[in-house]
C-alpha positions in Angstrom: -5.9 -71.5 -37.3 -2.8 -71.8 -36.5 -1.0 -69.0 -34.5 1.9 -68.8 -36.7 -1.0 -68.0 -40.1 -2.5 -65.7 -37.9 0.9 -63.7 -37.0 1.5 -63.7 -40.9 -2.0 -62.4 -41.8 -1.7 -59.6 -39.1 1.1 -58.3 -41.3 0.3 -59.0 -44.8 -3.5 -57.3 -44.5 -2.1 -53.7 -43.2 0.8 -54.2 -45.9 -1.8 -55.1 -48.9 -4.2 -52.0 -47.6 -1.4 -49.5 -47.4 0.1 -50.3 -50.8 -3.5 -50.1 -52.4 -4.4 -47.0 -50.6 -0.7 -45.4 -51.8 -1.7 -46.4 -55.5 -5.1 -44.8 -55.5 -4.1 -41.9 -53.8 -1.1 -41.3 -56.3 -3.7 -41.6 -59.1 -6.4 -39.4 -57.4 -3.9 -36.8 -56.6 -2.3 -36.8 -60.2 -5.4 -36.3 -61.9 -5.9 -35.5 -65.7 -3.2 -33.9 -67.2 -3.4 -30.3 -67.8 -7.1 -29.8 -66.6 -6.0 -28.8 -62.8 -6.9 -25.2 -61.4 -4.2 -25.2 -59.4 -1.8 -25.9 -62.4 -3.5 -22.9 -64.6 -3.9 -20.4 -61.5 0.1 -21.0 -61.0 0.7 -20.3 -64.8 -1.1 -17.0 -64.4 0.7 -15.9 -61.2 4.3 -16.7 -62.8 3.1 -14.5 -66.1 2.0 -12.2 -63.7 5.3 -12.0 -61.6 7.2 -11.9 -64.7 5.4 -8.7 -66.0 5.7 -7.3 -62.3 9.6 -7.9 -62.4 9.9 -6.3 -65.7 8.0 -3.2 -64.4 10.3 -3.0 -61.2 13.2 -3.4 -63.2 11.9 -0.5 -65.3 11.3 1.7 -62.6 14.8 1.1 -61.0 16.3 2.1 -64.2 14.6 5.3 -64.5 15.4 5.7 -60.9 18.9 5.4 -61.6 18.7 7.6 -64.5 17.2 10.5 -62.0 19.8 10.0 -59.5 22.4 10.3 -62.2 21.1 13.6 -63.5 20.7 14.7 -59.6 17.1 15.7 -60.3 15.8 17.6 -57.2 12.6 19.4 -56.5 14.0 22.7 -55.7 11.3 24.7 -53.6 11.6 28.7 -54.1 12.5 30.7 -51.3 9.8 33.8 -51.1 11.6 36.1 -48.4 8.6 38.4 -48.5 6.3 35.8 -47.4 8.6 34.9 -44.8 8.8 38.3 -43.3 5.4 38.8 -43.4 4.7 35.7 -41.6 7.4 35.7 -38.9 7.8 39.5 -38.7 11.2 39.3 -39.2 13.8 39.5 -42.2 14.4 35.7 -43.1 17.4 34.3 -45.0 17.7 31.4 -47.0 18.4 28.4 -45.1 19.2 30.4 -41.8 18.8 27.7 -39.5 18.3 30.2 -36.4 14.7 30.6 -38.0 14.0 27.5 -36.3 12.9 28.0 -32.5 15.5 26.8 -30.0 18.4 27.3 -32.7 20.9 29.9 -32.1 24.2 30.8 -34.0 25.9 28.9 -31.7 23.7 25.6 -32.5 23.6 26.6 -35.9 27.8 26.7 -36.1 27.2 22.9 -34.6 25.3 21.9 -37.5 27.6 23.3 -40.1 30.0 21.0 -38.7 28.4 18.2 -39.7 27.4 19.6 -42.8 23.9 20.3 -42.1 23.7 23.9 -43.5 19.9 24.2 -45.1 16.7 23.4 -43.9 16.1 20.9 -46.4 19.1 18.9 -44.9 17.7 19.4 -41.3 14.4 18.2 -42.1 15.7 15.1 -43.5 17.9 14.3 -40.4 16.5 12.5 -37.1 15.8 13.8 -34.0 18.4 11.4 -32.6 21.3 12.8 -35.2 20.2 16.2 -33.8 21.0 15.3 -30.4 24.3 13.8 -31.4 25.1 17.2 -32.8 24.4 19.1 -29.8 26.2 16.5 -27.7 29.2 17.2 -29.7 29.0 20.8 -28.2 29.4 20.0 -24.8 27.1 20.1 -21.5 25.7 23.3 -21.8 23.5 22.3 -24.7 22.0 19.4 -22.8 19.2 21.8 -21.9 18.1 22.4 -25.6 15.3 19.8 -26.9 15.9 19.2 -30.5 12.5 17.0 -31.2 10.6 19.7 -33.2 13.7 21.1 -35.4 13.2 18.7 -38.4 9.5 19.3 -38.6 10.1 23.3 -38.4 12.7 23.0 -40.7 10.6 21.0 -43.2 8.0 23.8 -42.8 10.8 26.4 -43.8 12.3 24.7 -46.6 8.4 24.3 -47.7 7.7 27.9 -47.6 4.8 27.1 -44.8 5.5 30.4 -43.2 2.3 30.7 -41.7 2.3 27.5 -40.1 5.7 27.6 -38.8 4.7 31.2 -37.3 1.6 29.8 -35.9 3.6 26.8 -34.4 6.3 28.5 -32.9 3.6 31.2 -31.2 2.2 28.2 -29.5 5.2 26.3 -28.1 7.4 27.8 -25.7 11.1 27.5 -26.7 10.6 25.0 -29.7 9.2 22.6 -27.1 6.6 20.0 -28.2 
């Protein structure tokens, strides 16, 4: 064999086998139309996705309507239960009911438009600390870590739990 013919064969044989494998792979990958399990699963998932999107849109519309109506779940205040559990007269949304909050700290919260147990229960401890910091250095000794939790108990009317918690924790510290 001639050297020139040998070099040519080294190029032609790999090219032909590559083309042949490409054609076979294409035919094999394409498969018969409509019988692919992946395609049928994709169709099922797409229809399921469309249903879920419609359901999500419906939920979002109902949420928007509820917010527009300003629907809130008000929990009634029971002064007698609070007096029985805590042993003192309790006024609704009196922040001084929370262990560690006195009249001056309550005033600081009012400056931040936090005037109810519900509002206090929905803020973070970091926001409570920000309120304290706004009062100056004399409020640095206070620890607001439990205030949102105590406010939630008061808002939800869990007076026995609140009284038990306050008895077990000195000056409102966790």
